C-alpha positions as CSV (number, residue, x, y, z in Angstrom):
1,M,114.8,32.0,-48.7
2,N,111.6,33.2,-50.1
3,I,108.8,34.7,-47.8
4,D,107.2,31.2,-47.5
5,N,110.5,29.7,-46.2
6,I,111.0,32.7,-43.6
7,N,107.4,32.2,-42.2
8,A,108.0,28.5,-41.9
9,L,111.0,29.3,-39.7
10,I,108.7,31.4,-37.4
11,K,105.1,29.5,-37.8
12,P,104.6,29.1,-34.1
13,E,105.5,32.7,-33.3
14,L,103.0,33.9,-36.3
15,E,100.2,31.7,-34.9
16,A,100.9,32.8,-31.4
17,L,100.5,36.3,-32.9
18,H,97.3,35.7,-34.7
19,L,95.8,34.3,-31.3
20,R,97.1,37.2,-29.3
21,M,95.5,40.1,-31.8
22,K,92.3,37.9,-32.1
23,R,92.1,38.0,-28.1
24,E,93.6,41.8,-27.9
25,M,91.1,43.2,-30.4
26,R,87.8,41.8,-28.7
27,S,85.3,44.3,-27.0
28,D,81.8,44.4,-25.5
29,V,81.0,46.8,-28.5
30,A,79.5,44.5,-31.1
31,L,80.3,46.8,-34.0
32,L,83.9,47.2,-33.2
33,N,84.0,43.2,-33.1
34,L,82.4,43.3,-36.5
35,I,85.2,45.7,-38.1
36,T,88.0,44.0,-36.1
37,D,86.8,40.5,-37.5
38,Y,86.8,42.1,-41.1
39,L,90.3,43.5,-40.3
40,L,92.0,40.6,-39.3
41,K,90.8,38.7,-42.3
42,S,93.0,41.0,-44.5
43,K,96.1,40.7,-42.8
44,G,99.2,41.7,-45.2
45,K,102.6,39.9,-45.0
46,Q,103.1,41.0,-41.3
47,M,106.7,42.1,-42.1
48,R,107.0,43.7,-39.2
49,P,106.3,41.3,-36.6
50,M,108.3,38.9,-38.8
51,L,111.3,41.5,-37.8
52,V,110.5,41.2,-34.6
53,F,110.5,37.6,-34.3
54,L,113.7,37.2,-36.5
55,S,115.6,39.8,-34.3
56,A,114.6,37.8,-31.1
57,K,115.6,34.7,-32.7
58,I,119.0,35.9,-33.9
59,C,119.7,37.6,-30.3
60,G,118.3,34.4,-28.3
61,N,115.2,33.1,-28.7
62,T,111.4,33.9,-28.6
63,T,109.3,34.7,-25.0
64,D,106.1,35.7,-24.3
65,A,107.7,39.4,-24.3
66,T,108.2,38.9,-27.7
67,I,104.6,38.1,-28.6
68,V,103.7,41.1,-26.7
69,A,106.2,43.1,-28.6
70,A,104.9,41.8,-32.0
71,T,101.4,42.2,-31.2
72,M,102.1,45.6,-30.3
73,I,103.8,46.5,-33.2
74,E,100.9,44.9,-35.4
75,L,98.1,46.9,-33.6
76,L,100.2,50.4,-34.2
77,H,101.2,49.4,-37.6
78,T,97.4,48.7,-38.7
79,A,96.2,51.7,-36.8
80,T,98.0,54.0,-38.7
81,L,97.0,51.9,-42.0
82,V,93.6,52.6,-40.9
83,H,94.0,56.5,-40.2
84,D,96.0,56.6,-43.5
85,D,93.2,55.6,-45.3
86,V,91.0,58.2,-43.8
87,V,93.3,60.9,-44.7
88,D,93.9,59.5,-48.3
89,E,90.4,58.9,-48.9
90,A,91.3,55.4,-50.2
91,D,88.7,53.1,-51.0
92,T,90.4,49.9,-50.9
93,R,93.1,48.1,-48.8
94,R,94.9,44.8,-50.0
95,G,92.2,44.2,-52.4
96,L,89.2,44.8,-50.0
97,L,87.0,47.7,-49.0
98,S,88.8,50.0,-47.0
99,I,87.4,50.5,-43.2
100,N,86.5,54.0,-44.2
101,A,84.8,53.1,-47.1
102,K,82.8,50.0,-45.5
103,W,82.1,51.9,-42.1
104,K,82.8,55.6,-42.9
105,N,85.6,58.0,-41.7
106,K,84.5,58.0,-38.0
107,A,84.4,54.5,-37.3
108,A,87.7,54.3,-39.1
109,V,89.2,56.9,-36.8
110,L,87.8,55.5,-33.7
111,L,88.9,51.9,-34.5
112,G,92.5,52.9,-35.1
113,D,92.4,55.3,-31.6
114,F,91.4,51.7,-30.0
115,M,94.0,49.7,-31.8
116,L,96.4,52.3,-30.9
117,S,95.3,52.4,-27.2
118,R,95.1,48.6,-26.9
119,G,99.1,48.1,-28.4
120,L,100.0,50.9,-25.7
121,L,98.1,49.1,-23.1
122,I,99.3,45.4,-23.4
123,S,102.9,46.7,-22.3
124,L,101.4,48.1,-19.2
125,E,99.4,44.8,-18.6
126,S,102.6,42.6,-19.3
127,N,104.5,45.3,-17.0
128,Q,106.9,45.8,-20.1
129,Y,107.6,49.3,-19.2
130,E,111.0,49.6,-21.3
131,L,108.6,48.5,-24.5
132,L,106.2,50.9,-23.9
133,Q,109.0,53.8,-24.2
134,I,110.2,52.0,-27.3
135,M,106.9,52.1,-28.8
136,S,105.6,55.4,-27.6
137,N,108.8,57.0,-29.3
138,A,107.8,55.3,-32.4
139,V,104.4,56.6,-32.3
140,K,105.7,60.3,-32.0
141,E,108.3,59.9,-34.4
142,M,105.7,58.5,-37.0
143,S,103.4,61.7,-36.3
144,E,106.2,64.2,-36.4
145,G,107.4,62.6,-40.0
146,E,103.8,62.6,-41.4
147,L,103.5,66.2,-40.1
148,L,107.0,67.2,-41.4
149,Q,105.9,65.8,-45.1
150,I,102.9,67.9,-45.1
151,D,104.5,71.1,-44.3
152,K,107.2,70.7,-46.7
153,A,104.8,69.7,-49.5
154,M,102.9,72.8,-49.2
155,K,106.3,74.6,-49.9
156,L,107.9,72.0,-52.1
157,D,111.4,72.6,-50.8
158,I,112.4,69.5,-49.6
159,D,116.3,68.3,-50.1
160,E,117.7,65.1,-49.9
161,D,118.5,65.7,-46.3
162,V,115.3,66.5,-45.2
163,Y,113.8,63.7,-47.1
164,Y,115.8,61.3,-45.1
165,D,114.7,63.0,-42.1
166,I,111.0,62.5,-42.7
167,I,111.3,59.0,-44.0
168,S,113.5,57.7,-41.1
169,K,110.4,59.2,-38.9
170,K,107.5,58.2,-40.9
171,T,108.8,54.6,-41.7
172,A,112.1,53.5,-40.8
173,S,111.3,54.4,-36.7
174,L,108.7,51.7,-36.8
175,I,110.7,49.2,-38.4
176,K,113.8,50.2,-36.3
177,T,111.4,49.4,-33.1
178,A,110.3,45.9,-34.5
179,C,114.1,44.8,-34.5
180,L,115.0,46.6,-31.4
181,A,111.9,45.3,-29.6
182,G,112.6,41.8,-31.0
183,C,116.0,41.9,-29.6
184,H,115.0,43.9,-26.2
185,S,112.5,41.0,-25.3
186,V,115.1,38.3,-25.1
187,S,118.6,40.2,-24.4
188,D,119.7,43.0,-21.9
189,D,122.9,43.3,-24.3
190,K,122.6,47.2,-24.9
191,N,125.5,46.8,-27.9
192,M,123.4,43.9,-29.4
193,Q,120.2,46.1,-29.1
194,E,121.9,49.2,-30.9
195,K,123.2,47.3,-33.6
196,M,119.5,45.3,-34.3
197,A,118.0,49.1,-34.1
198,E,120.7,50.3,-36.7
199,I,119.7,47.0,-38.9
200,G,116.1,48.0,-38.2
201,Y,116.9,51.7,-39.3
202,N,118.3,50.7,-42.6
203,I,115.6,48.2,-43.6
204,G,113.4,50.9,-43.2
205,M,115.2,53.6,-45.2
206,A,115.6,51.2,-48.1
207,F,112.0,50.0,-47.6
208,Q,110.5,53.3,-48.2
209,I,112.7,54.2,-51.3
210,K,111.6,51.1,-52.8
211,D,107.9,52.4,-52.1
212,D,108.8,55.8,-54.0
213,L,110.3,54.1,-56.6
214,M,107.4,51.6,-57.4
215,D,105.0,54.4,-57.4
216,L,106.5,55.5,-60.3
217,G,106.5,52.0,-62.1
218,K,104.1,51.5,-65.0
219,D,102.2,48.7,-63.4
220,A,99.7,48.5,-60.6
221,I,101.1,48.1,-57.5
222,G,98.1,47.8,-55.1
223,K,97.8,51.9,-55.0
224,P,96.9,54.5,-57.8
225,L,100.1,55.1,-60.0
226,A,101.8,58.3,-59.2
227,I,99.8,58.9,-56.1
228,D,103.2,60.5,-54.2
229,I,103.3,63.3,-57.3
230,K,99.2,63.7,-56.9
231,E,99.6,64.0,-53.3
232,Q,102.6,66.7,-54.1
233,K,105.2,64.4,-51.9
234,M,108.7,65.1,-52.8
235,T,110.3,61.8,-52.9
236,L,113.9,60.8,-53.9
237,P,113.5,60.1,-57.4
238,L,111.6,63.8,-58.0
239,I,114.3,65.6,-55.4
240,Y,117.2,64.3,-57.4
241,T,115.8,65.2,-60.6
242,L,114.9,68.6,-59.8
243,R,118.5,69.2,-58.0
244,N,119.9,68.3,-61.7
245,V,117.9,69.8,-64.4
246,S,118.2,73.2,-65.9
247,F,116.6,76.2,-64.1
248,I,113.9,76.5,-66.5
249,E,113.3,72.8,-66.5
250,K,113.1,73.0,-62.7
251,T,110.5,75.8,-62.7
252,K,108.3,74.2,-65.3
253,L,108.2,70.5,-63.4
254,I,107.6,72.5,-60.2
255,A,104.5,74.5,-61.5
256,L,103.2,70.7,-63.0
257,I,103.8,69.6,-59.5
258,R,101.9,72.3,-57.8
259,F,99.2,73.2,-60.1
260,R,98.4,70.3,-62.5
261,N,99.6,67.2,-60.2
262,T,96.4,65.4,-61.2
263,N,96.6,65.7,-65.0
264,K,97.3,62.9,-66.7
265,N,99.6,64.3,-69.2
266,S,101.5,66.2,-66.6
267,I,102.1,63.4,-64.8
268,Q,103.5,61.6,-67.6
269,T,105.6,64.5,-68.3
270,I,107.1,64.6,-64.8
271,I,107.8,60.6,-64.8
272,E,109.5,61.1,-68.2
273,A,111.6,63.7,-66.6
274,I,112.6,61.6,-63.4
275,Y,113.7,58.8,-65.8
276,N,115.2,60.7,-68.2
277,N,117.5,62.7,-65.7
278,G,118.7,59.9,-63.5
279,G,116.3,59.8,-60.8
280,I,115.4,56.3,-61.0
281,A,119.1,54.9,-60.8
282,Y,120.2,57.6,-58.4
283,S,117.5,56.2,-55.9
284,E,118.0,52.7,-56.6
285,K,121.7,53.2,-55.7
286,K,120.7,54.8,-52.4
287,M,118.4,52.4,-51.6
288,Y,120.9,49.4,-52.0
289,E,123.3,51.4,-49.8
290,F,120.8,51.7,-46.8
291,A,120.1,47.7,-47.6
292,N,123.9,46.5,-47.6
293,K,124.4,48.6,-44.5
294,A,121.8,46.6,-42.8
295,K,123.3,43.2,-44.2
296,D,127.0,44.0,-43.0
297,I,125.7,45.0,-39.6
298,L,123.9,41.8,-39.8
299,S,127.1,39.8,-40.5
300,S,128.4,40.6,-37.3
301,F,126.1,38.4,-35.5
302,E,126.4,34.6,-35.3
303,E,125.4,32.6,-38.4
304,N,122.3,30.5,-38.2
305,Q,119.3,30.2,-40.3
306,Y,117.5,33.0,-38.6
307,R,120.2,35.4,-39.4
308,E,120.1,34.2,-43.1
309,A,116.2,34.5,-43.1
310,L,116.7,38.1,-42.4
311,M,119.0,38.4,-44.7
312,S,116.7,37.2,-47.3
313,L,114.0,39.4,-45.9
314,I,116.3,42.6,-46.7
315,D,116.7,41.4,-50.1
316,Y,112.9,41.1,-50.6
317,T,112.3,44.5,-49.4
318,V,114.3,45.8,-52.4
319,S,113.2,43.3,-55.1
320,R,109.5,43.2,-53.9
321,K,106.9,44.1,-56.8
322,K,104.3,45.6,-54.2
C-alpha cells in the first residue's frame, strides 16, 4: 500500500480529525483564529494521527476516544514544530512561510503554548485521564530529549547509547504514544497496549535515523542540507564515523564541527568522511533493525487490512524522500 491507499482506509477518521482540529483551535481572539486557519491549510502527512487510527483498528475499532487521542497527538506535534521553527530561526515550513516568519517569534511561541494547552485540556473535557497521563509523559520526554541533545552538542561527546537515549525521547516518544493511545482508546488489554507501544518506539527510532540520513543527502529535502552539522548535532552516521577513524582524523573532524560547522568546504569534508568510513551504511543497517523489529511485533497481531497498512507505513518510514 502507498500513503494514498492507507489514507483511504481511514478516510472517515481523518475527516473527523480535521473537523475536531478546527473546532478545538477556535478562539475569541481574531489574530489567533487567523494564524490557526493558516496553520491548518499547511498540514503535513499526519503520520502520527494515522498511527493512532491504524493502531485502534488493529486492536478493535475507532471510537470518539480515538478521535480525541488523534487530536491531542496532532496538536502536541504541531505545537512542537511551531516552537522548533522559532528555536531554529526557520523561515519556511512545508513550503510556506513559518509562523514565526509571518507573525514573529512572540506570536509563534504563544500559538504553540495555546495548542499544547488545548491538547491537554481535551483529555480533561473528555474524562480521558489515563490518556492525559500518557500524553503528559510524552511532553516530558520530548523536552528532556531536546535539552539532552543541546547539552551534549556543547561537549560533542555523544556515544551511540546516548544518541539512542536522545532520539527515543525527542522523536520516538511521541510516535510510541500515538500507537499506545490508539490501542488504549479501544482496548484495556495491557499486553496489547505494551506491544503496540513497542511497535511505535521502534518506528520512531527508525524514523529519526532516516531523518539523520536524509540530512546528509545531496538533494533538497525541505530543510537546509546538513543542518545537523551546522547545529553541531551528533547523529548516528557521524558518531559511527568518529568511532572508526584514526585519532588524528577524529580530532580534525571535531575541530571542523566545533569551529567551521557553517563553512561549505568544511561541511563537505565532514560528509565525505561519513560516506567514506561507513557511517551511512551502518546507520541504514540500524534503521532497518528497528523497522524490522516493529514489523516482527506487528506480525503477532491478527492479520487484516489495517495491520498490512501499518506494515506499509513502516516501509514508507524508511524509504521516504522527505
